[in-house]
N, C-alpha and C positions, 0 to 999 in steps of 0.2 A: 359863932362859926356855923356854917351850913352843914347839914348832914348829907351823907351820900345820896339819900333818896331825894332831898330837896334839889341838889345839883342835877341829878339825872332827870328830874321832872321838868326842869326849866328849859333845857335845850333838847328839843326832839331831834333824833337822828332820822334821816330819810335813808332807809336801807333798801338797796335793790339786790335781791338774791337771784342768781342765775343757777338753776338746778333743775334737772329733768325728773327728779324723784319726788312724787307728790307726798309721800310719807315724810321725807326729809323737810319739805317745805312746811308741812303741818307741824311737825315737831319743833322746828325752829320758831315758827309763829307762836306756839304755845310756850316755848322756853323764854322767848323775849317777853311775853306777857307776864310770865311767872317771875322773871328777873326784875320787873318793875322799871325797866328802862323805857322811858317815853320814846316811842318811835313810830314811824310810819313805814310799813313794810310792803314792798312791791315785789312781784315775781315775774321772771321770764324763764323759759324752759330750755333755751339753747343759746349758743353764741350769736347766731344771726339775730334773734329777738333782742339779745342784750345790746348789740350795736345799734339796732333800730331804736330801742328805748333811749339809749344815751344820746343819739343824734337827733331824737325827736322826729323820726320819720315813720311813714306808714301809719299803722294803728296807734302809734305812740306820739303822734304829733300834738296832741292836746296836753300842754304842760300843766294845766290845772289838774287834770286827771292823772297824769304821769309826770310828777315833778322831778327835777334833776336830783339825783341821789347825793347824799353826803359820803357814803361809801358803798362799795359793791362787795358782796359775798359771792365768791365764784367757785363753782364745782369744776373740776377738770374734765370729767368724763360725761359729755353730753352729746346728743345727736346733732346733725347738720354742721355745726362748727363747735369743736370742743373748747374747753376753757383756755388751753394753751394758745390756740389760734386767736381766740377772742382777746386775750390779754395782750398778745403781740399787736393786734390791731388797735386796741385802746391806747397803748403806750406809744404807738407810731403816729397817732393823731394829735396834732398840736392842741386842738380844742378839748380833747378828752384826757390827755396824759396826766393831768393834775388830780384826777379822781383816784383816791386810795382804793386799791383792789386787794381784798383779803381772800386768799385762797382757802376755802373750807371744803375739804375733800376726804374721801376714804383712803386715798393713795398714801402709802407710807414710803413709797419708792424715793430713794435719795435723788435719783436723776430728775424726778418731777419737782422736788423741792428746789434743787439747784437751778433748773430751767425756769421755774416760777420766779425766783429772785432775780435771775439774769434778765428776765423779761420786764421786771419792774414791779413785782408784787410787793405790797407793803408788809404782808405777813403770810405765813404758810401754817395752817392749822389743820390737824387731822381731826375729823369728826369724832366726837366722843361716842361711846357705845351705849351709855345709859342716859336716860332723860335728865336725871339729877346732874350729871356731869355737863350736859348740854346747857342746862339752866345756869350753872356756875360759869361756864364759858361765855354765854351771852351777857351775863352780869359783868364779867370782867371786860369783855370787848366793848360793851356799851359805856362802862365807866371810863375806860381808856380813851375812846374816841370823843366822849363828851367833856371829860374833865381835863385831860392832859394835852390833847392834840388841837392845834389851830387848823381849821379846815377852810379852804378858799370858798367864797361865795360864787356860785355859778348862776348864769342867767337861765 
């Protein structure tokens, strides 16, 4: 039987994180590295960039450099276009709606959670306050999306 580490190392996740907070990006990158989840992590800073990345337009047209993600980690509170608007656009687009979007936010507001699920979010997770808790979360998220979930292959 394969160990958790062997399974996680065989199937890399392509994770696209939409968050405007550079500290949160760095902490997530470090937590994923610490969690030993084999992944490729890409970043955008707002909903406009997220949609450009997903559609492969503008600076994100090169799919070698900006591959289609397995999942999106989405912050709700971002400039230009917030996560709620971006999620609504993703789920309204026939070509994008199958991408699992995991809301990863500081908001504990029940209305944000309900709206996120109503818009089609796969999960709603409140950002942990400690680095150790973030590592544990990234380990669990990686294990779940690698071991248990069947993800569609995108072009």
